[in-house]
Each structure stands twice: as C-alpha cells, then as structure tokens.
N, C-alpha and C positions, 0 to 999 in steps of 0.2 A: 884961242881957240877958233879955229877952224871951220867950216860950215859940214866938212866930213865928220870933222869930232863932234860937234855940236850931236850931228845925227846919231851917231854911235852913244854919246852921252845921256840920250834921253831914250836908247832903247831900254836899257834897266826899269825906268819910271814907266814905261809905257805898259809893258809888261805885267810888271807889279798892277798897274791901273786893272786891266785887263783880269786879270788873276782874282783881284778882289772884287769887280763884278761880276765877277761868272760863279765867285762862291757866294754873295750877297745874294742876288736873285735864284740860283738852285739851291743855296746852301750846301751843308756838308751830307748829313743825318738824313735829307730826300733827296740827294741827288742820287739817280742808279749808277752802276759800274761804271759805263762809259764818261756822266759827273765826274766821277772820282778822278778818274785817269785822268781828265782832261785838267782837273781843277790841279794835281800835286804836275801835272809837266807843264804849267805858264807857272809855278811856285817856282819848280827847280830853274827853266828856263830863264827866271827872273834872275835868282841868283849867278846864273855863268854872264849872263848878258852882263852885270854889274862888275863881277872879277875882271871880265875882257873889257869895260869902258877905260875911255883917257881917265879918270879918276883915278883908276890902279895904275897907271901908265899906259897902259894900251898894250903898242906892241911893246913898248922898253919895261913891263914889267915883271919880275923875277919870275924864272921856268914853271917853280913853283905853282903860283896863282894863273899862270897861262895855262898851267894842266888841270887845274880844277876848274878853271873856266868851260876850258873846252870840254870837259870829260859831264860839265854839269848839262850844258847846252844839248850836246850827244845823249843825254838822261832826258832831258825835256823832252826830244824828239822820240825820244824812244816810248813815254810815257803818253805822247801825243798821237804815235801810234798805234799804241792798245787800247786808246780810247775808240779810236776810229772802227781797228780791229771789234767793237764789242758792237757795233752798229751795220759792218757789212760783212760779206761773206767772207769763211777761211782764209788766208792766203800762207803760202810758204812763208818761213823766216823768222818766226818767230823766236829762235833762239838768236840767231845772228843779231836781232832790234833790240832782246836784253843784253847782249854781251857786248854790243859794241858800245855803250862807254869804259866799262873796265878795258875792252882790247884799244881804245883811245887813247885812254889816260896811261898804260904802261908804256904803250911803245913810245907816245910823246913823251914821258919822259925820259925812257932809255934814249931819246935824242938831244936830249940837254945841251949836249955841246956843239948841237946844229940844229940854229932855230927854223931857218930855212925849210931844213927837211920836213922837220918836226910840223910845221907850220902846212906844210903844201900835205902829209900823211895824214891831220885831222883834218884840213878840207874834203880830202878823199872821202874818209869814213864821213861828214855830215853828208855831203853830197852823195853818199849811196843810201843814204838816210833818207833824206828828203825827197830823193827819185822815188824810194820804195812806198813814202807816203803816196805820193803822186799818182803810183800803182795803186794804191788802196782807193784811193778814190775813184777808180774807174770800175771797182769792184760791184756788183751787185748787192744789196742790201738784206739783210736775213727777212725772215717772211715774220717776223715781229715787227720790222720797222719797216720793212720794203716800199708803202706807200710814202711816208715822208722822205725815207732817202734816194730814191730814184728821181726826184724833182732835177733837171740836169743844171737850172740856174744854181742850185744851191753844189752841185758836184763843178761846176765853173768858179764859181766863189773860192773854191778850195784848191782849184789848180793855179788861179790869177793869183792865190798869196803863193803857192809853193814854185810853180815856174821862174817867175824872172827871180828868186833869191838862191834858185839851182843854178841856172846860169849866170849869176853873178860871182858867184863861188867858183864855178868854173874858171871864169875869167880872170880871177885874182889866182888861181893857184897856177895857172898859165904862164898870167906872166912873173908872178914870185918864184915858181919853179926854175920857168924854163927861163928865168932874164931877160926878157923880152922888151923890157922899159922899165918907163916910170909907173908906179902900183894905184898914183893917186887917183887916178880914172876910173879903174877894181873899185879900190875902196869906197870912191864915192856910190859908184853904180852898187854896190853892196849897202850903205847906207839906206842909201835909197829904197831899194828892194825888200832891207829888212824894216822897214818902218811900212812898206805896203803891205807885208805879209803879217806886222802886227795889229795894222788896222784894221786887215782882215780876220784876223783869226777869231775873236770874239764873237762877233757876230757869227762864224760859218760855226763854232762850236754850241752857241745858243740855239741855232736851229737844228742842227741834229738830237741835241739836248731834248728839244722839243717833240720832235721826231718822233723817239722813241716814248717818250713821256705817254704821248696822243695816242701812240700804237698799243701801249700798255692801257692804258685808259679804255682804250675800245675792246680788246679781247677780256681784259675783266668784264666789261660790261655783255659782252657773250656769252664768260663761263659762268659755270656753277660754282659760289663762292666755296661749297665745302669740298668738294671731291678735286677742284681744277679742268674737270673735264667741259665741253662742249654743254652747255646747256641746249632744251630741248631744242626753241627758236634757230639757236647758232649752228645744230647738228643739220636739222630739215636742211636750213639755206645752204650751208655747203655740201650737203648731199646732192645739190643739183650738178654740182661739177664733176663728183665721182660717176654720176647717172649718167652723165653726158656722154662722156667719154670712155663709159662700157656700152653705148650705144652705138658711135661713132667708128667705133672698131671691133663690132662686135667681138668682145670679148666677156667673160663669165663676171658677174658681181654678188657678192652673198652678205645679207643682212643676218649678225647673229645679237638674239637679246637675251640677256641676263636678269636673272631677280634671286636676291638671295633669299636661301631656307628662314623658313621658320622666324623670318626678320620680325613681325609683330609680338614673336612671343619674348624675344630679345628687347626690344622696345620696354614689355610690360615690367619682364623683371630686372633688368640690369640697368634701365633709364634711359634715356635719352642722350648723354654724353657717351655711354658705352656704343649704343647704334648709332649714334654721328663717326664715331672712330671705326666703326666696323666699316661703314661705309666707304670711308674716305681709304682703310687702307684693299676694301675690295677696287676700289678704282686706281689707288697706285699698283696696285696688281695687271689691272689691266693696259696700264701706261706701260709697263714694264713687258708684258707681252704681247702684245700687238706688232704686226709688222710696219717697218720706216714706210708710210704711203696712204695707210690708213687711217680710218676716223673712229673717235671716238665719243661716246657722248653719255650724260648723266640724261634719260627717258625722261623720271619723275619716280619719286619714293626710293622703291630700292631698285628701281630698272635702269638697267644700262644696256647700250648698245654699241657697236663695234662695224661699220659697212668697211667690207674686204673688197678690196678691187685685184684683179685677175685672179679670182680666186675657184680652186677646181675643190672638187666634192672634198677632197682628202683637209682646205684648209681650216673648217669651223674643227674639225677633231683634232686637228693638231692643236688648235688655238687652246681647245676644248681643255686636254692634258696639260697643255701648258700651264693654265692658269690656274687648276686644281693643282697640281704639283707646286707652284709657289703659293697658292692659298694655304694650306695644307703647313708648306715648312716658315711662315710667315705671322698666321692669325694666332695660334699658341703663342706666342712668346710676344706677343702686341696685346693680344685683348686677354689671353689667361684663357680659353678654351678654343674649339675648333670652329670653323666656317663651312658651311658648303654653298653650292648655288645648283639653279636648276637653268636649261637653257636650251634654245630653239631658235633653229635657222631656214633660211628658205634665199631663193635666187631669183636675182632680175628675171622676169618672164617679159614676152614681147610684148606684152597687151598691158603691162601697168603702168599707169599713169605718174606712177613719180613713187615716192618713198611711203607715202600712205598704206598702198598697195601691198608693197613689198613687205610693210611691218606688221601690216594686220597677219598673215601668212607665217610669218617670223613669232609674232606671239602666239597663234593658235598651238602652233609647233610647241613652245613654251609650253602651253598651259597642259597639253599634252604630256609633257616631261616630266610637269609638277603631280599630273596624277596618277604619272608611273612608280612615283614613291619618291618623286624626289631625290636632288643631287644625279639626277638624268642629262644628256642629250638627245635631243632629237631634232628630227628634219620635218621640213612639209612633204607631204603627201606628194610624191613623184617628180622628187629636185634631183633625182640623179636623169630622168626620162632625157 
C-alpha cells in the first residue's frame, strides 16, 4: 500500500473518531440544532469516505459503490453546511445544498460508462459545496451567538480546513479531466488536505457548539423564565443602546407599559397555574405583535413594557390595537376566558436621565388608564407637544 493509499484508508477512521468524540462530548439529546447537524454530517461523511477508501477498491470499486460514497460525502458536507447555517446569518443556496447529494448521485450514476467524466462532475459538485462552506464562514453570526462566532481565530481555523481541500480537489479535477498528466501528485495533495481538514473539523465544530451553548446560557440568564421576555435588569441594560441611538440621531422613542386587568382576581379564583398561562399568553402576543427592532420585557408581576424606536404618536395606538385583537382571538381558546389589559405610554424627552424617567411617566399614564375603567390606552400629558 502506498503512502497516498494509506492516507485515504485512515480518513474514514479519523472521521468516525471525530464523530464519536463529538457525540460523546455533547451528547445527542443535549445537543442544539447545529450540534445535531454536525454529528449527523460526520457520521454520513464517515460512511462516504469508507465506501471510497482503498479497502473498497478506491477508484477501481464498482461504479455503484463509488456513486454511493460520493453521494454520502456530499450529504455530509450539506449537513455540515446546515450546522454552520444555524450559527451564522442566512445565506442563499439552502435548497441547492440540500439537493446537491441527490443531483450528484443521479448524474454520477448516469455516467456509468465514463468514469473520468463522472469523477470530474462529482469533483465540481463537491468543490461548489466546499466553496459555499467557506463563504458561510465569513458571514456574521446570528445575534444569539454573535460574540462567540465572530472570533477571527475560530473562522481562520475553519478556512484552513476548507481552502487546502478545495485547492487539492480542483487540482485533481483539472489533471484528470483534462488529461494533464499523472494524477499521483494531486491525489497525494488531496490525501494530505483531507487529513488536515478532518484534524481541524472536530475542534472547529466543538468551538462553534460551545459558543452557541454559552450564548444561550447568557440569554437565559437575562430572560424571564415564564414569559421568555427580557427580565427587568436585561430590559434596562438593553434600553441604553436604543435611547442613545434616539438621542444621537434625534429620533422619537416611546415606551409602552401594559398590565393585565383584574390579574389578582384571576390568580385568586383560578389559581397560579392559570395566572402563569395568562402571563405567558400575553407575552407571546406581545412578541408576535411588536415591530422588529423594538425591545420587550417583563417589568415585574403582570406588568410588561415595549420600547419603540423611531416611534411616531400613531405607533403605540397601532400596537395597542394589534395586541388587543390578538388577545381577543387567542385567550378564549387557550384559557377559556377573555383577557384585557390597560396600557400607558410616554415619549423620550430631552431632560430624561434614562429609562427610569421615561418609565415613570409611562406608568403614570397606565394608572390613569386603569382609573378610567381598564381596557384603555392613555398617553402621558403633552405627549404630542
């Protein structure tokens, strides 16, 4: 067995070891979505590498075995792409990445009488997948994992795994497809690049999974456990950026404060479980009806808040109407009774020292709404000045 053949023979075992380590360290049940895609991708990649290894005949293997092996490698790359897609911002091409293994298998099988053309075609598909993996590594991270995944060293690790493999496959495709000479050197380069990629793949995936897990734990530490909204401390902290932005660009900003009507009576008559369900339902309606870019939070008890950026006086009125319509539709089915709420709002003024001043005026308007008969929306005095 030559050195090149030994490299390709070791690849399935190395991929299997990486898959087992990944499954052992993060588990299956405890893995997030990206982690499961990564685990599945490594398992399928192991199968593909095994079918194409010299133990199964390598290039001399039956055409059907080669087709299955190449399709499995393509499916493994697609799964790894989907794993990264859970951590990075959306990128076009999801349907193509999903369809790539099936397209490769169909076209490779159709060229059963021309192995050189079939191999060149498979190389083109796999090169395209690797290139798209490299592009994805340069995308910004999702907000939920941004801090961990924007680490340049982590991205560099991924690119070091992808780029040499990409170059080696292109070299081999050119030599084999255009009959430019002996493919021994391109095969050796591909074997070395494949070993390097498998060596770096495991730590890269573990770092990505850990980044997402740490970001999720940090988010949960700032989230109200019942409603999923920001807790008071997180709401106050995140309001600083919105208030600073509004002042910097002289843009209107408003705070709406909500309270469920007759909540103490609901708690006393139907118990804490029903009260918790009512709070969770109201929070769900708030999340569904608020604008993208606004900030929502549970301020305490049955009180909620939404900080609305670039908000004209019509904004709180529109949100109030949407929220009442959503609650009227969902509450009877979910709780067996209707729910109503009172709301007050105020706008940021030049003399405000921050959220506390704005919140104080919005709460004053809320109390006026409750005194007016509940189920009302009130603005702070002079809000349209």
